[in-house]
N, C-alpha and C positions, 0 to 999 in steps of 0.2 A: 268824758269817756275814760280818762285815766283812772285805773283801778278796777274798771268794769271787766267782767268775764264774757267774752264773745266766743261761743262754742267752746273749744278747748284752748283758747288764747286769752291770756291776761294782759290787758293794755297797760303799758309802762309809761309811755310819754308820747306826745305828738312831735313828729320830726319834720313835717312839711305840710303845706296847705296849698291847694290849687283850685282852679275854677270848678272842677267837677267833684272834688272831695278832698279828704284829708288822708295823710299817711301817718301811721303810728308805729312805734317800736313796741313789740309784744313778745311775751314768752309763750312758746308752744309747750303746754303742760304735759302733752303725751310724749313728745320726743326730746324734751328738755333742751330746746334750742331757742335762740332769739330769731325772730322773723320780723319782716315789715308787713303791716296790714294796710292795704289801700281800700278806703271805704267811700262809697258813692253817696253824695248828698241827696236828701229827699227831693230837692228841687229838680233833680235830673229826670224824675218820673220813671214809669215802667219801661219806656223805650230806652232811656239812657241806661237803666239797670240791666236790661236784657243785652244791650250792646256791650256793656262792660264785661259781663260774664261770658258772652259768646266769644269776644275777641281775646279775653284772657285765657279761656280754655284752648283756643288755637295757639296762643303764645306758649302755653305750657308744654307743647310738643318740642320746643327748642331745648337743646342740650348742648351748650357750648361754654367753654371756660370764660368767655368774655361777655356772656349774657346772664343777667340775674335770673335765677331759676324761679318759675312760678310753681308753688307747691300745691295750691288748692284754690278753688273758687267756691263760694257758698253764699247762702242767704239765711239769716236768722231773725227771730223775733226778739226785740229788746224793748221793754217798757211800751208795748203796743205798736212799736214801729218795726217795719221790715227793713233790715239792713243788708245790702249786698256788699261783699268784700272779697278781696284777693289776698291770699297769704303768699308772700314771696320771700326770696332770700334777702336777709338783712346784710347790707354791705357797709362795713366799717371803713369809712374813708371820707373823701371830700369830693365835691362835684368838680368837673373840669372847669366850669365857670369860675368857681372860687379859686381854683388852682392857678389859672391863667391871670385872672384879675385885670384883664384889659391890657396886659403888657406882653411883648413877645417872649416866647420860651425858646430854649435852645433847639436848634434844628434836629439834632439827634432825638431829643425827647418828643418833638412834634411828629417826626417820622415814625417813632415807635408807637405812639398813641394812635396815629392814623392807620398804621398797619394792623394793630389789634382791632380797631373799630371796623376796618374794611373786612377783616377775616370773619368777625361776628356777623356783619351784615350779609356777607356772601353766604354764610350758612343759613341765615333766616330766609334769604331769597330762594335758596335751594328747596326750602320747606314751604315755599309759596307765600311767605309773609313779608310785607313791606312795612317798615317802621312808620313812615309818614310824618314823624314829629321829632326828628333827630336834632338835638341842640346841646350845648355844653351842660345845661342843667339836668339833662337826661343821661349824662355819662358820669359815672363814679370812678374815682381813682383810689385804689387801695394803697396802704403804706408801702407795699412791695412794688408798686408801679403797675399793677394789673388793672386793665380797663374792665368795667362792668356796665353794660348798656341796660337802661331801665325802660319801663313803659312800652314794651313791644306790643304793637297792636292795640294800644289803649289810648290812642290820640282821639279825643272827642271834639264834637263841633260846638263852637260858641259863636254868638252873634255880637259883632262890634263894628261900629262905623268909624269912630275916631278914637285915638289913643293919645294919652299924654306921653311926653318924651321918655319917661321912665317906665312906660307900659308897653314898649314895642317888642318885647321878647316873650309875649304871652300867646298861647294858642288862640287862634281866631277862626271864624267861619264867615265868609262873605257870600252873599247871594247876588247873582246877576244873571243875564241871559245865557251865559255860558254854563252855569251850574254852580256847584258848591265845592269848596276845598277845605281840607284840614291841614294845618301846619302851623309853624311859628315863625313870625318875622324876627330877624331878617334871614332865616335859614330855609325858607320855603322855595321850592323850585318854580320856574316859570309855568310849567304845565299845571302844577297845583294852584298857582295864583290865578290862572285863567280857567280853572274848573275842568281841565281835560283829564282823561284817564291817566293814571300814573302806574309805573312799575318800579323796579328796583333802582332805576336810574334817577328817580327823584331823591332817594336816599343818598345816591352818589353826589348829587348836586349839594345837598345839605352838608355832607362831609367835606366837600370842596370848600364851602364857606367857612367851616370850622378850621380847616387846615390853613386857609389864608389868615384867619383871625389869630390863630396860635402863632403863626410865623411872623406876621406883620404887626400884631398888637392892635389891629383895628378891623372892622368888618369891610368887606369889599363893596357893599352896597349901602349908601348913606341915606339920611333923611330923619326927620323928627316926628313924622306922622305916618300912619299906615299908607296913605295915598302916595307920599313921597318915596317911601321904601319900595312899594310895589312898582312905582315908575322906574326906580333905579334898577331893580331886578330885571325888568322887562326891556329896558332901553340902554343902560349904561354899560360901557366896557369895563372889564376888571382892571383896576389900577395896577401898575407894575410893582414888583417886589423890591425895587431899587433901594440900596443902602439900608435895608433893615437889619441884615446880619452879614458878617464877613465870613462866608463859607462858600468854597468853590462849588458845592453841590446845589446851591440855591437856584441857579437857572434851570437845573433839571427838575426840581420840585415845582418851580413856577410853570414849566410846560405841562406837567401832570395836572396841577390844580386848574390851569386855564382850560384844559380839555374836560375836566370834571364839571366845570362851570359853563360849558357850552349851552346856549339857550335851546338849541335843538337837541333833544335826547339822542337822536341818531348820531350826533357828532361826538358824543361822550364815549368813554370806554365801554366795551361790550358788557362787562359785569364787574362786580366789586372784587372778585378774585384777581382779575387783571390789574385793578388798582393796587391791591395788596402786594402783588408781585413787583409792580413798578416802584412802590414806596420802599420795599425791602431792598431792591436793587440800588436805589439811591443811598439808602442807609449804609449799604455795604461799601459804597464809594468805589474806588478803583481796584479793589482787591479781587473782584469776581473772577476775571479770566487769568489774573496773574498769580493768584494764591497757590496754584498747584506748584509753581516754581519756588515758593517761599520755603522757609525752614520751620513753618508752624506745624504743630502736631496735627495729624490727620485722623479723623474718626469717620469711619464708613459704615453705612447701614445698607445691607443688601435686602431690600424689602420683599420683592416678589416679581414674578413674571406672569403677565395676564394671558390667558388663553383666548386668542381671537379666532380660533378655528370654528367655534360654535358648538362643539361637542364636549359636554362635561366629563366624558370618560377619559379625556386627555389631560385633565387638570393635574394629574400626577406629575406630568412633565415640568410644569411650572414650579411645583414644590421641590422637585429634585434639582432643578437648575439653581434655585435660590439657596438650597442647602449646600450644594457643591461649591458655588462661588463663595459663600461665606467661609466654608472650611478652607478653601485655597487662599482666600484673601488674608486669613489669619497669619499666614506664613510670609506675607509681604513685609519687607523691612520698613520700619517707620510708620506702619499703618495699624491703628487700633480698630477692631471690628466689633460691632454690636452683635451679641449672640443671637442665634435663631430663636431661642426660647423667649428672650426679652422682646424681640421683634414680633413674634407670634402673639404674645400677651397684649402688646400695644395695638396691633392691627385689630385684634378681636375687640378690645375695649373701645377703640375709636369707631369701628364699624357699628357697634351697638349704640354708641352715643350720638354719632353724627349721620349715620346712614351712608357715608361716603364709600365709594368703590374705586378700584383701579388706581390710576396715577394720582388722583387727588388724595386718596386714602394713604398711599405710600408716602407722599410728601408730608402730610400731616403727621404720620408716624415718625418720620425722620426728624421733624421739628420737635416733637414731644421727647424724643430720645436725645436731643441736642447733638445730633450727628452733624459733621461738617459737609459730608458728601453723601448723596443718595445714588445707589446703583439699583436700577429697576429695568423692566423691559417687557417684552411680549413674545409670544411664539405662535406659529401656525404649523399645523400638521395636516398633510393630505396624503393618505395611504402611508407610504414609508418615508416620504419627503418631509423634512423639517426645516423651518426658517426661524431663527432666533434673532431678535433685535435687543440691544442693550444700550443704556444711556447713563451718563454721569451728570448729575444735577447739583448745582450749588444750593444747599438747603435754605440758607438765609434768604436768598433772592428768588428762588424758584427758577433760576435761569439754567437752561440746558447748556452744558459745557462741551460734552463730547457724545457721540453716538456711533454705533457700529451695527453691522448686520452680517450674520454668518448663515450659510446654507449647507445642507447635507442630507443624509439619511439617518433614520433612527439607529441603524447599526453603527453609525459614525458619531453617536452622541458624545462620546468621550473626547474625540478630536475637536468637536464643536466647542465643548466646554474649555478645552485647552486653549483654543484661539481666543475665547472670551477672556480667560484669565490673563493671557498675554496682552490683550488690549487694555484691560484694567490696570495691569502693572505699568504699562506705558503711560496711561493717563495720569497715574499717581506718582510717576517718576520713581518707581520702586527699583532698587538696585538689582534684584534678581527675581526670576520667575519660579515659583515653587514647583517641585516635582510632584506629579499626581500620586506617585507611589508613597510619598511621605504624608499624605493627608487622609489615610485610612479609607481610600476609595476602592471601588471594585472595577474590574475589567469585564464583568459579565453583565450584558445588557438586561437580561431577564431579572437578575438579582437587583439591579439598579431600579427597574420598574417596580418590583415588589416592595423594595424599601421605600420608594417615593410614594406609592399608594398607601403604605403603612403610615407614613407621616401625615397624610391627609386625614386618615381615620383617627390617628392618635390625637389630633387637635380637637376632636369632638368628644366631649366628656360624657358619653353615654355607654351603657353596657354593650349594646350592639356594636357600636363603632370600635370600642376597645377590643372586643372579640375579633373583629375583622383585622384590626391592627396586629394583634398577636399572630394570627394566621399568616399575614403577609410578611412580617418580620421573620417568622420561622421559615417561610419559603426562601427569603433572601439569604439567610445563613446556610440553608441547605444547599442552595445553588452556588454559594461562595463562602465556605467555612472560614476564610480569612478576612471577611468583611467586618472590620472592627466597629464601624459606626452602626451597622445593623445589629451587632451583638449588644451594643449599648442600648439602642432603642428597644430591642427585644427584652433585655433585662429590666428596663424601666416599665415596659408594658406589663410584664409578669408581676413586678412589684406593685404596680398600681392596682392590678386586678386582685392581688393578694390583700391589699389594704381594704378594698371594697368588700371582698368576700370573706376575709379572715381565714384564708386557706394556706396552711404552712407549706404544703408541697409546692405551691406556686412561688413562695419565697425561696425555696431551695433551687428551683429552676432559674429564678432571677439571679441568685448568687452565682450560679455556674456561668451564666451568660456574661455577667459583669466582670467576673474574674478573668474570663477568656478575653474580654475586650481590653483590659489593661495589660494583659500579656501581649496582645497584638499591637497595642499602641500605648506604651507606658507614659507618653507625654500628653495624654488626653486628660486635661483637668476635669472635664465633665465625667469621664469614665471613673476617675477616682472619687469624685464627689458622689455620684450615684451609688458606687460601691460602699462608701462610708455611710451614706444615708441608710442603705439597706442593712448593713451590719449592726448599726445602732438600733434599728427597729427590731432586729432579731436578738437583742440583748448582748451583743458582742461589742461593748462600748469601747474597750481599749483599742482594738484593731480598727473599729469604725472611725473613731476620732482621729487616729493616725492617718487614715485614708483621706479624711476631710482636710486635715492640715496639709497633706500633700497636694490636694486639689487647690487650696488657697495659695500655696507656694507657686503653683503653675499659673493660676489666674487670681491675683489678689482682689479683683473687682467683681468676682462672681457672687452676686447677691444670694443665689440659692445655696452656695456653699456656707455662707454665714448662717442661713436659715437651718441648714443641716446640722451645724454645730449647736445652734440654739435648741433644736429638737432633741439632740443627744443629751444635752444638759437638762432639758425640761422633762422628757419622758423617761430617759434612761437613769438619770441620777437624782431627779427631783430637786435640782439646784435652780430654783425658780428665779432668784434675783439675777444670777449670771445668765440664765437663758433669756430673760427679758432684755438684758443689755445686748446680747447677740441678735435678737430679733430687731432691736432698734437699729443696729448696724446694717442688717439686711434691708430694712425699709429705707435707710438713707440711700442705698444703692439701687433700690427698685421700689419707689413710693407707690406704684400701682399694684403691688402684689398683695391682694386682699387676704390671702391665706396667712401671710406673715402677720398682718394686723390682727387677724382673728386669733392666732396663737398667742400674740403678745397680750391681747385682752384677757385670754384665759390665764396666762402667767400672772398678770396684774391682779386678777380676781383672787387667785390663791394667795397672793402676797397681801391682799386687802389694800392695795394701792388703787383706790377707786378713781381718782382723777386720771391717772395714767391709763387705767382700764377703759374709762369712758372715751378718752381720745382715740384709743386704738379701735374700740368697738364702732365709734362713729365713722372712722375711716373704712372699716370693713363693710358697714352698712351702705356707705356711699358707693363703694365699688360693687357691692351686690346689686344695688338699685340700677347701676349702669347697664345691667344685663337683663332688665325686665322686658326687653324688646322681644324676647322669645327666640332670638338667634341661638344656634346650636352652641353648646358648651358654656359653662358658667365658671368664672374665675374663682368664686367663693360662695359658699352657702353656710349659713349659721351665724351671720353677723347679728341679726336681731335676737337670736337665742342667747348669744353671749352677752348682749346688752341687758337682756332680761335676767340672766344669771347674776350680773353685777348688781342690778336693782334689788333682786331677792336677797342678796347678801347684806344689803343695806336696809332690809326689812321694808322696802318700798314695793309691796306685793302687788298693788293695783297697777303700778307702772310695769312691773315684771310681766303681768298678764298681757298687757297691751303689746309688749315686745314679742312675747311667745306666740301670740295669736297672729301677729304680723309675719312671723317666720313661717307659720303653717300656711298662711295665704300665699306666701312666696313658693313654698315647696310643692304645693299642689299644681303649680303652673310650670314645673320643670321636671325633666326626666334625668336630672343630674345623678350620676352613679352613686353618690354618697347619700342620696335622699333617705333611703330606708334605714341606713345606719343612724343618721341624725335624728330621725323620728323617734327612736328609742329614748335618747337623752331628752329630746324636746318634750315628749309626753310625760316623762318622769318629772321634769322640772315644772311643767305647767300644772301637773297634779299637785306638786308640792306647794306651789303658790296658792292654789285654791284651798288646800288643807289649812294653810296658815291663816287664810281669810275666813275659815269656818265653813267653807263649802264642801262638806265631807262627801256628799253623794257625787258631786262633780269630780272631786279628787279621785275617788275610788274608780269611777268610770275611766278616767284618764290613765290611772295606774294599770287597769286591765288592758287598755290599748297598748301601753308601753310593753307590758309583759308578752302580749300576743305578738307584737312586732319582733321582739327579741326571739321568741320561740320559733317564729316563722323563719327568721334568719338562720337559726341553729339547724332547722330541718333542711335548709338548703346548703348546709356545710359551712356557714359563716358564723363561727363562734370565736369571739375575741375578748381580751381582758377589759377593753373599754366598755363595750355594751354589757358585759357581765357585771361590771361595777355599777352601771345604772340600774340593772335588774336588782342587784343587792340593795341599792338605795330605795327602790320602790318597796321591797319587802320590809326594809327597816322603817319606812314611814307608815306602812300599814300595821306595824307592830308584830310582824312575823319574823321572829329572831332566827329560827332554825334555817330557813332558806336564805335569809339575808347573810348569815355567817358563812353558809356553804358557798354561795356565789362569791363572796368577798375572799374567801380562802383560795378559790381557783384563780381569781384575778391577781392576788398577791403572789401566787406561784410563778406567774409570767412577768408581772411588772411590780416587783416588791417595793421599790423605793417610791415610785409614783403613786401607787395605790395606797400605801400606808400613809404617805404625807397628806393625801387628799382626805382620806377617811378620818384622819385625826382632827381635821378642822372644818369639814363641810357639815352644815346643820342637818342634812338629811339623815345623818347617823346619830343624832342627839339621843334618840330613844334607846340606843344600844350601849351608851357610854357606861352605864352602871352595871352592865353585864360583864362579869369577870372573863368570860370567853372572848369578848371583844378586846379587852385589855391585853389578854395573852396573845391574841392573833395580830392585833394592830399596834398596840402601844409598845410592846417589847421589841417588835421588829423595827418600828420607827426609831426607837432609841438606839438600837444596835446599828442601824444604817445612818444615824445622825440626820434624820430628815424631820 
C-alpha cells in the first residue's frame, strides 16, 4: 500500500497492524496534513466493514483534547477491491504500553495520565459512546505529556479459545450461553467477560486496571491463558499496593482504584467525572483546603451564574452578576482575575466543542484558563424576590471549598452583590473589600438591567443581536450618564457595527462614547485599549498607539491590547514584520483567539513567510471548525480563505480552490455579521485562482458575483477601503484599467500605506504594472511612505 493514492490521501508507511486491519501514516493532499488511516481487511466482510464505518461515524462526533479526532470515513475502489477506511488524527508520540514498559511510573505522572483519560471517557459517555477496549496500546502520549485516546467505538469481535502467554493482550470474542463480549485481556470488565450489557462503568474498570499497572508495574489479575485470566478477573481480590512507591498519597489512590475495580458495577463510582475529580484531588495532595491560607499567587475565574428560575427572560441577571463580580474582584489585593472577554471566548468555544452546560462547562473553562479558583453560582427570581448562590471551587481537584447564599429583592441587587463581594474577599483572605463606586458600577437598577441585557446580545455575533445590544447600551447610559462600563460597551458596539457596515458616523459615535468612558474611569485598561483600537482604525495612529500603550501599562497581560498594537502596525503603517511579532505575542496570551491567528496569517502572506502563514492559518481553521455546531456567534471566519490566499501566492491554485470552496461551504451555514464583507474578497480570490487555471468563464462569473456583493454593500451604506481594494483587484484581473485605478485611488485615500504596500506585491495587479498611471498612483506613494 505504501505509495498508493487512496482518495485524496497518499500512503506514506504502515505504523500498526491488528486483527481487523492495518494503520498507515498518510498525507492529506487537500489540507496538507499528516493523518492516520485505519483500513479494514477484506476478511472482515461486509458486516465488519459496515460496523467499522458506523461506529467510526459515531466516534467522529467526539471533540475533546484527549481523544484523537476522526476526520472522515469512506470506501473506495482500488485495483478491483473495495476498501473501507477511517481517516483520523495522527498522533506523534508513543503508546502508554511502550512508555510504562512493565515498570511502575511516578505517582504524579500516573495520576495525571489517569485524570486525562477519565476526562476523555467522561465526555465520550456524555455523548453516549462506550470505548469497550481501553488498554495501554490504545492510549498515545505526546512529547508534551498529553493523552490521546484511540479507537473509540472501533472495538471489533474476534474468536479465540486459547492464547499463548504473549498473546493475552489482544482483542478477543468468546461465545457462551451468556452471550458475546468485546474487550482485551486483562483489561476487560467482569460484565464484559460474562456477556452482560455494559455501560461506561466497564471503561471505568479498564482504567482501574491500567492505573494499578502503571502504579505497581504489574497487572492486578494474573494468568498465562485466557481461561486463567478470566478466572482471576471474576474471582480474585485485587492485590494490595504495598511497598510499590514511597508516597503518602498511595493509600488514597489504592482506595480509588479498588472502587473502580469492584466486580459489581453498582459498587463503582457513578461516572468517570467523579473518578477524574478523585484523581485530581489526590494529585493536589494536602493543599486543597489549606491553599487559601498560603502565600501562593491566586488566579480567579468568575465564569457565570446559572438561571434556575426557568424563564430565559431573566438570563440577563446572570450576565450582570458575573460581570460585576469580575469587576469588583479585580480590585482585591493579591488576586489576579481572568477577564470577562477571555472567559466568554472560552465558554463559547467549549460549549461548541463539548456540548457541556452549567457547572461542568464552568469548571472546564476554568481549567482551560489555568485559573486556581473558580467562582460560579446560580440564581432564582420569583416576581421581585431574588436568591443568589455563589461557590468557590478548587479548579485542579473540582472540590467545592466554600459556598454562600444571599436573598433579597431586585431593587436590592446592588446590596446583594456587595454581600457576595464581601464573602469572596473573605474566602480569598483579601486585605480589603473594594468600594462599589470605584469599579465603574451604576446605582440605577434599570440601567444595570439594560446593560446586562446588552451584554447577552453583544455575545451573539449577528446583525440583529448587535442592533439590540446598541439599543440596550444606549438606554443604560441614558438612564445613568456616569455609567463608565456602559459607555465602554456602547463604544465597542458602535465600533463593531461600523466595521461590519463601514459607516463613518458610527465610528464618530463610538469615539465619543469611549472618550467619555476613560474620562469617567481613567484606570480602565479596557477603556484605553478600545479607544486606541478605534483611533488607529480611523487613521489616528499616534494618539491610538499611545492609548494602547497606556492600556498595556494598566494590564500587561491583556492579549487584545497586543492585538490592537499589531493591527495599528499592520493596517495603519504596513509594518508587516513588526505586526506579525505583536500578533504572536497576543496569541501567546490567548491561544484560542482565532482572529489573531487569521490576521497573523495575512501578515505572513504579505511577507511571503509561507511556513509561518500556514501554521497561523491552520490554527484559524481549527478554531473556525470548532464552531460548526451552529451555535450562535462565531469566533472567526475566513480561515480557509486565508489558507487559500497563501496557496495561491505559492501558485498552488488547485489547492487554493479547495480552501476557497470550503470557506464558501462554511459561510452559507452561518449568519456571522462579517459574512457579506468576506464574500467580496472570497469571490475575488476564487475567481483569480480559476483565471490562473485557465477557467476564464468560471472566473468571470465569480468576478461578477464579487462586484455585485460589493455594490450591494455600497447601496446599504457600507463602503470601506478593504472591499474597494478587492473590487479594484477584480477589475485589474479582468483587464479593466480605468475602474481598477479609480477604486484603488479611493482606497489609497483612506489607507495609503496598507493599500500601497499590498498593491505593489499582490499578483492580482500584475496586469497594471506596466501602466504609468499605476506607478504614479501606487509606486511613488509606496516609496514616499517606505512600504
